[in-house]
C-alpha positions, 0 to 999 in steps of 0.5 A: 820830471827826472830825465826828460826824454824825447819820445817817438819811434824814430828815437833810439832808447835812452841808453844810447846816450851811454853807448853812442852819445854823439848819435843820441845828441844828434837825435835830441837836437833834431827834436829841439829844432823841430819843437822850436820851429813851431811844430804842432806836436813836438816829439819831446817829453811833455814835462820838458816841453812845458819847461821850455815854454815857461822859459821862452815865455819868460824871455829866455833866448835859446840862441844867445841867453846868458844867466843874470848875476845875482851877486858879484863874485866878491860878495860870494865869500861872505855868502859861502861862509854863512851858508850851511853847505860850507861845512860839507863842500870840502868832502864833496870836492874830495869825493866828486871833483877832479882838479887835475890837468886832465879833469873834464867835469865840473862840480857845482853847488848852488843854493836852494834857488839855483844860484851858483855858490861853489864850482870845482874843476880843472882849469880847462873845465872852468874855462868852458864854464866861464864861457857859459857864465856858469860861475859863482853868483850866476842864476841857474834857475829856470827863470835865469837860464832856462831848462837845465838839471839844476832848474829841474831840481829846484822845481821838482825837488828830485834828481835830474839829468839833462843831456845835450839838447834837452837843455833849452839854450843851444850853447849848453848842447855840448854838456851833460848835467846830473843834479840832485837836492841836498836836504836838511836831515832834520826838516827835509828842507832843500838847502842846495843842489849838487850838480856835476856837468861835463862833455857828453861822453863823460856821463855814464849809467852811474852818474846819477848814483854817484851824485846821489852818493854825494848827497847822502854824504853831505846829509850825513855830515850835516846830521853828524855836525848837528848832533856832535859837540866837538872836544878839540883838546881830547883825542877821539873815542876809539873802539875796543881793541880788535885785530886789524888787517895788515896794511897793504903797500900801495902798488909802486910804479915810478913814484912815491906812495903814502900809507896813511891808514891805521897806526903806522903811517909811512912813506913808501919810496920809489925803490920800495923802502918804507920810511916810518912817519911821526904822528905830526908829520903824518898829520901834515901829509894827511892834510897835504893829500886832502887838497891839491891846491896846497896850504900855507905854513900858517894854515897847516900850523893852525890845523895841526897845532891849534891856536898855539901853532907856529909857522916856523914849526911847520917849516922845520917839519917840512924840511925833515920830511924832505930829508926823509923823502926827497921829491915828495913836497913842493912849496909856495904853497906847500903841497904834494909833488905831482908824482905823489898826489893821489898816490896814497891808500886813502886816495885810492879808496876815494878814487875807487868810490868815484869809479863806482867800485864799491867792493874794491874800495871796501877791500882797500879800506882796511883801517881808519885814516891816521887812527891815532890822531886827535887833530880836529882837521884829521878827524874831520877827514876821517869822518868824511871818508867813513861817511862816503864809504858808508853811503856807497855801501848802503847805496849798493843794495848788496847785503854781502857788502853791508855785512862786510862793512859792518864787520869793520871798525869803521862801519861798526857804528853805522846804524843806518847800514844795519837798518838797510841790512834788515830791510834787505834780509828781513828783520828776523834774519840772524845776521841782522839781529847779530849786527843790531845787538853788537851795535847796541852794545858798542853804543852802551860802551861809548855812552851813546 
């Protein structure tokens, strides 16, 4: 079952969840009440009703039930560190989470059995989740908390979206949840479940597609990390030089913006002045831009300079950045000021992807992230952004977008995009054959 829907003439079409979510929730709650009151033929999707019956038989109380805790929060640090999805959680958080003060949805990643491993969201969203025990270590399988999107994925192995009273437990009726399995790219085994939950009016027609885009990103990163043997001391391989589109300056309002794409990073001040950045300072700002909660000087020193990095060196660079761009940085921990966070060309691309604006994101993605940097942390972020864009373009179903993507330096090695183009246009299409030939040539040149 993917989206258990009530059936019957008195219920509006499922699209009502997007146009009138409150009205749709009221109809679902009526069906929920009717079913649990013992109606002989409840007006509920049979698969959904079967799940409710299993949960009720297992002792789930729809009025007050809370999930059991399989592990204490203190134990989760070890469990997460050992889990394979730890490698992809930063990328998923960057693509799908919203930790800003106005953020309303919660990003959750569970193991293959439905135990919550990670959750990311605004303080308000986390507080709401706390009230439902939607926390690390809690069991969100069907046996643990009854019917929900995570439990449906665990049981079926397919994407699921549950809205309001499609959940068995009443305290979940104010939530809409969308979930999808993340599989080992080599074996197909489910490694975990990616879930996005939020108030009823946060679900959109694109919610399932965006969660599946996150799954594609995770699986591609897992595949890449399995296939690649990193060489931290060697700069990343680059393509033969080709003309690169001129980098656009971010739209200025009343804040500071960062140009982080390409070979000429810069800070754009509120008055429009463009201040060039050295490579090391740009690397620091790329890392600060990637994480809202900030970094310690020691963490930045290790990520930028490796084992020989010194916190004192980072503090000196921070002072110099403050001189160049007053108001850009905050301390304890080091992070971008609120006025600057999310105001970079890289953040603009990510935000467009989150909004489902694939064509606009592709327009804005004009060069690799800090392409001259060989720092492994920057390389990882560059790979994540590239994988996110590639996954979104391929999922778009648009041959034109895929061709545009394959024409860029960033998409020139995306063999999956070339394969998708062949599927859409036919494997004898001239454009497909040209891209395949170029991809094979580039692979030979790079020794792949």
